[in-house]
Each structure stands twice: as C-alpha cells, then as structure tokens.
C-alpha positions in Angstrom: 5.8 -27.1 11.2 2.1 -26.6 10.5 -0.4 -27.3 13.3 -3.7 -29.0 12.6 -5.4 -25.6 12.6 -2.8 -24.3 10.1 -3.3 -27.3 7.8 -7.1 -26.8 8.0 -6.6 -23.1 7.1 -4.2 -24.0 4.3 -6.7 -26.5 2.8 -9.6 -24.0 3.0 -7.5 -21.2 1.4 -6.4 -23.6 -1.4 -10.0 -24.6 -2.0 -11.2 -21.0 -2.2 -8.3 -20.0 -4.4 -9.1 -22.9 -6.8 -12.7 -21.6 -7.1 -11.5 -18.2 -8.4 -11.0 -17.6 -12.1 -7.8 -15.6 -11.5 -4.4 -16.0 -10.2 -4.4 -15.9 -6.4 -1.4 -15.2 -4.2 -1.1 -15.0 -0.4 1.5 -15.3 2.3 0.4 -15.7 5.9 3.0 -15.7 8.7 1.6 -16.8 12.0 2.5 -14.2 14.6 3.5 -16.9 17.1 6.4 -17.9 14.8 4.7 -20.9 13.2 5.3 -22.0 9.6 4.1 -19.6 6.9 1.1 -20.6 4.7 1.8 -19.5 1.1 0.5 -19.8 -2.4 2.3 -18.0 -5.3 3.9 -15.8 -2.7 7.0 -15.0 -4.8 5.1 -14.2 -8.0 4.9 -10.6 -9.1 1.3 -9.4 -8.9 -0.6 -6.2 -9.6 -1.1 -4.4 -6.3 -4.6 -3.0 -7.0 -5.0 -0.5 -4.1 -2.8 -2.1 -1.6 0.2 0.1 -2.4 -1.8 3.2 -1.3 -1.0 2.5 2.4 2.7 2.8 1.6 2.1 6.0 -0.4 0.3 7.4 2.6 3.2 6.6 4.9 5.6 8.2 2.4 3.4 11.3 2.2 3.3 11.7 5.9 7.1 11.2 6.1 7.6 13.9 3.6 5.4 16.2 5.6 7.3 15.4 8.8 10.6 16.0 7.0 9.3 19.5 5.8 9.5 18.5 2.2 5.8 19.3 1.7 2.8 20.4 3.7 -0.4 18.3 4.1 -2.2 21.7 4.2 -1.1 22.5 0.7 -4.0 22.8 -1.7 -3.9 21.0 -5.0 -6.2 22.0 -7.9 -8.1 19.1 -9.5 -7.8 19.8 -13.3 -9.3 17.8 -16.2 -5.9 16.1 -16.9 -6.1 14.5 -13.4 -9.2 12.5 -14.2 -8.9 8.7 -14.1 -11.2 5.8 -13.9 -11.9 3.3 -11.1 -12.8 3.9 -7.5 -13.3 7.3 -5.9 -15.6 10.4 -6.0 -13.3 13.1 -7.4 -13.8 11.7 -10.9 -17.5 12.7 -10.5 -16.8 16.3 -9.5 -16.2 19.1 -11.9 -12.5 20.2 -12.1 -11.5 23.3 -10.2 -11.8 21.9 -6.7 -8.7 22.6 -4.4 -8.5 19.9 -1.8 -5.5 19.8 0.6 -3.0 17.0 0.4 -4.4 15.8 3.7 -7.9 15.6 2.0 -6.3 13.7 -0.8 -4.6 11.3 1.6 -7.9 10.7 3.4 -9.9 10.1 0.2 -7.1 7.8 -1.1 -7.4 5.6 2.0 -11.0 5.9 3.1 -12.7 5.4 -0.3 -9.6 4.4 -2.4 -10.0 7.5 -4.6 -7.7 7.1 -7.6 -7.7 10.8 -8.5 -6.5 11.5 -5.0 -3.9 8.7 -5.2 -2.4 10.3 -8.3 -2.4 13.7 -6.5 -0.4 12.1 -3.7 2.1 10.5 -6.2 2.5 13.9 -7.9 3.1 15.6 -4.5 5.9 13.1 -3.8 7.5 14.0 -7.1 5.9 11.5 -9.5 5.8 7.7 -9.5 9.6 7.2 -9.5 10.2 9.5 -6.6 7.1 8.1 -4.8 8.7 4.6 -5.2 12.0 5.8 -3.8 10.1 7.5 -0.9 8.3 4.2 -0.1 11.5 2.3 -0.1 13.1 4.8 2.3 10.5 4.1 5.0 12.5 1.5 6.8 10.3 -1.3 5.8 11.4 -4.4 3.9 9.4 -4.2 0.6 11.9 -5.5 -1.9 9.3 -6.6 -4.5 7.0 -3.6 -4.2 7.3 -1.1 -7.0 5.3 2.0 -7.9 5.7 2.3 -11.7 3.3 5.0 -12.8 0.1 6.9 -12.1 -3.1 5.0 -11.9 -4.5 4.6 -15.4 -6.8 2.0 -16.7 -5.3 2.1 -20.2 -2.8 -0.4 -18.8 -3.8 -1.5 -15.2 -0.5 -3.4 -14.8 1.5 -0.2 -15.3 1.1 1.5 -11.9 2.3 -0.8 -9.2 3.3 -4.4 -8.4 4.4 -6.5 -5.4 4.7 -10.1 -4.2 2.5 -11.4 -1.4 5.5 -12.6 0.4 7.2 -9.2 0.5 4.5 -7.4 2.5 4.9 -9.0 5.9 7.5 -6.8 7.6 5.0 -4.5 9.3 2.9 -7.2 11.0 6.0 -9.0 12.1 7.4 -5.7 13.6 4.1 -5.2 15.5 4.1 -8.8 16.8 7.8 -8.8 17.8 8.0 -5.3 19.1 11.0 -4.7 16.8 11.1 -1.4 15.1 13.4 0.8 13.1 13.8 4.4 13.8 12.0 5.5 10.7 9.1 3.1 11.0 8.7 4.2 14.7 8.3 7.8 13.5 5.8 6.9 10.8 3.9 4.0 12.2 4.2 4.2 16.0 4.2 0.8 17.8 2.9 0.5 21.3 5.6 -0.2 23.9 5.9 -3.9 24.6 4.4 -5.1 27.8 5.8 -7.9 29.9 
C-alpha cells in the first residue's frame, strides 16, 4: 500500500515523465518493504551506460577467477574507435592502457572505447552477457548484445527498469549470494 509520501512521489514522477519527449521507465522499490512505484517497468529499454556497472563486476570476477589480469595491457587501435562519451576516442591509437585503466575510464567518465575493450577482454558481447548473468544477481531482462556502436544504438544492450533491483534489495535486507558477496561485498548486518 502506498503511503501519502509515496503517492506524492508517484505523482511528481508521473508529471516529470509526461514532460519528457521520450519513453520513460522506472521502478522504485522502497527499502522498507513498501509498495513499488513503477512506470513502464516491464518494457524493454536501451540501457545507455547503465550496463557498464555489470560489465565492471564481470571483469573483476574474471580477474578474481584467474581468467584474465586487470594488469594486462590492451592496445588501442583505430578499429576500436567509437562515438559517444569518453576520452580515448580523442587520443591517437597506439596507447596501451591496462584493463584496470579501461575499467576505471568506463565507470568514471563512461568511456565507450574502454567499455568495448572490457567486452573484448570478457570474450566479446555474448561471453560478456553470460559473465554478467553468472554474477549471482537476478537480471533476467538485462542483455548485452554487441559492442557500443552508434550505427545502431539499440544494438548493444537492453534491460527493463523492473529487473535491476536485486542489488539494492540485497543491501537493504542483508541477504547475499556467495558470488555477489565476493564481487560486491556487503557490510555485516547490525542489530
């Protein structure tokens, strides 16, 4: 059941969403167990850069499993250039950043060249998608389909707003899976 505050938030969100000339989706689950506030939460949407957090977790899991090393250097070659956010697209090819450097650039400034380097290190988009789904998080509607390319922005990843809530719920409840604890440590619950 929605509280007065929740109804107020729901109304304000609906008003803001109506003012946007785009499809808006959100799913908010109060951490106290209250009723969720949702709009288009089950609709498949383009992820933009939100999937990069999951790619980061998959990269660190692969490093922890010994499948790759974050210290491995990856040459930036002309074929790796892509549009959108980031700084590597502005730098001459030939640079050899580490996978750790790429991970940081992917998250801190949302660098698309670095994101594609992370996807390549994970074995390509299909393998990266499998790695993300092996993290122990419930992300049934999240899908990495390809490298970031603005020839077709819908081609690289999608999700539903309602499918991205397992991590905040795990934090609030103190529940964790073995794999999520290794990747995304939670503080011990206090009484």
